[in-house]
C-alpha positions as CSV (number, residue, x, y, z in Angstrom):
1,M,-12.1,33.0,-25.5
2,E,-12.5,29.3,-26.0
3,Q,-10.0,27.6,-28.3
4,V,-11.9,25.8,-31.0
5,P,-9.8,23.9,-33.6
6,P,-11.0,24.0,-37.2
7,E,-12.9,21.0,-38.4
8,R,-9.8,20.0,-40.4
9,R,-6.4,21.3,-39.5
10,V,-3.6,21.9,-42.1
11,I,0.0,21.1,-41.1
12,R,2.7,22.5,-43.3
13,L,5.9,20.5,-43.5
14,F,9.1,22.4,-44.4
15,P,12.4,23.2,-42.7
16,D,13.4,26.7,-41.8
17,H,16.7,27.8,-40.2
18,G,16.3,28.6,-36.5
19,H,13.3,26.4,-35.9
20,R,14.0,22.9,-34.7
21,W,10.8,21.3,-36.1
22,P,9.7,21.5,-39.7
23,L,6.1,21.7,-38.6
24,W,3.9,24.8,-39.1
25,E,0.2,25.6,-38.7
26,N,-1.6,28.9,-39.3
27,S,-3.8,30.1,-36.4
28,T,-7.4,30.9,-37.0
29,P,-9.6,33.4,-35.1
30,T,-10.7,30.6,-32.7
31,W,-7.5,28.4,-32.7
32,D,-4.3,30.1,-31.7
33,V,-1.5,27.6,-32.1
34,G,1.1,30.3,-32.8
35,Y,2.8,29.5,-36.1
36,T,5.6,27.1,-35.3
37,T,4.5,23.8,-33.8
38,S,6.2,20.6,-32.5
39,P,5.5,16.9,-32.4
40,E,3.8,17.4,-29.0
41,T,1.3,19.8,-30.6
42,Y,0.0,16.8,-32.6
43,G,0.7,13.9,-30.3
44,L,3.1,12.4,-32.7
45,S,5.0,9.2,-31.9
46,A,8.5,9.4,-30.4
47,E,9.7,7.5,-33.5
48,L,8.3,10.0,-35.9
49,A,9.5,12.9,-33.8
50,E,13.0,11.4,-34.0
51,D,12.8,11.0,-37.7
52,L,11.6,14.6,-38.2
53,A,14.5,15.8,-36.2
54,G,16.9,13.8,-38.2
55,W,15.4,14.9,-41.5
56,Y,15.7,18.6,-40.4
57,A,19.3,18.1,-39.1
58,F,20.4,16.6,-42.4
59,W,18.9,19.6,-44.3
60,E,20.6,22.0,-41.9
61,R,24.0,20.2,-42.2
62,H,23.9,20.0,-46.0
63,C,21.9,23.0,-47.3
64,D,23.4,26.4,-46.8
65,P,20.8,29.2,-46.7
66,F,22.8,31.2,-49.3
67,E,24.8,28.6,-51.2
68,G,22.2,25.8,-51.4
69,W,22.9,22.1,-51.3
70,D,26.5,20.9,-50.9
71,T,25.9,18.0,-53.4
72,E,23.0,16.9,-55.6
73,A,23.2,13.5,-54.1
74,N,22.4,14.9,-50.6
75,R,19.5,17.0,-52.1
76,Q,18.0,13.9,-53.7
77,R,18.4,11.9,-50.5
78,W,16.7,14.6,-48.5
79,L,13.8,14.8,-51.1
80,R,13.3,11.0,-50.9
81,D,13.3,11.1,-47.1
82,R,10.8,14.1,-47.2
83,E,8.3,11.9,-49.0
84,W,8.8,9.1,-46.4
85,V,8.5,11.4,-43.4
86,A,5.4,13.2,-45.0
87,A,3.6,9.9,-45.5
88,R,4.2,8.9,-41.9
89,L,3.1,12.3,-40.7
90,R,-0.1,12.0,-42.8
91,S,-0.8,8.6,-41.3
92,E,-0.4,9.8,-37.7
93,V,-2.6,12.9,-38.1
94,A,-5.1,11.5,-40.6
95,A,-8.0,11.7,-38.1
96,F,-7.8,15.5,-37.7
97,A,-5.4,17.1,-40.2
98,D,-4.1,17.3,-43.7
99,V,-0.4,17.7,-44.4
100,V,1.0,20.0,-47.1
101,V,4.6,19.6,-48.2
102,E,6.2,22.9,-49.1
């Protein structure tokens, strides 16, 4: 079957333990991207890929899956950086996708 992307793709931005990239996309009947995606999936710049990796690494280092954030200051920093990363991601994929921050 031919792979046909939806007219407008939706990239979901959120970290999850065990997945290096905080990028996700739901497959459709004609577009099987899996579920987890990477910067290469979208042709993102090396700079944005590096920043996404750093944003994820900060979260993984400071947010325990059971205990939560180690400090409120780290949580606030991560939230600020999330907005900055999301804005850059939106800019790079604007021609073909929307970005949803979760």
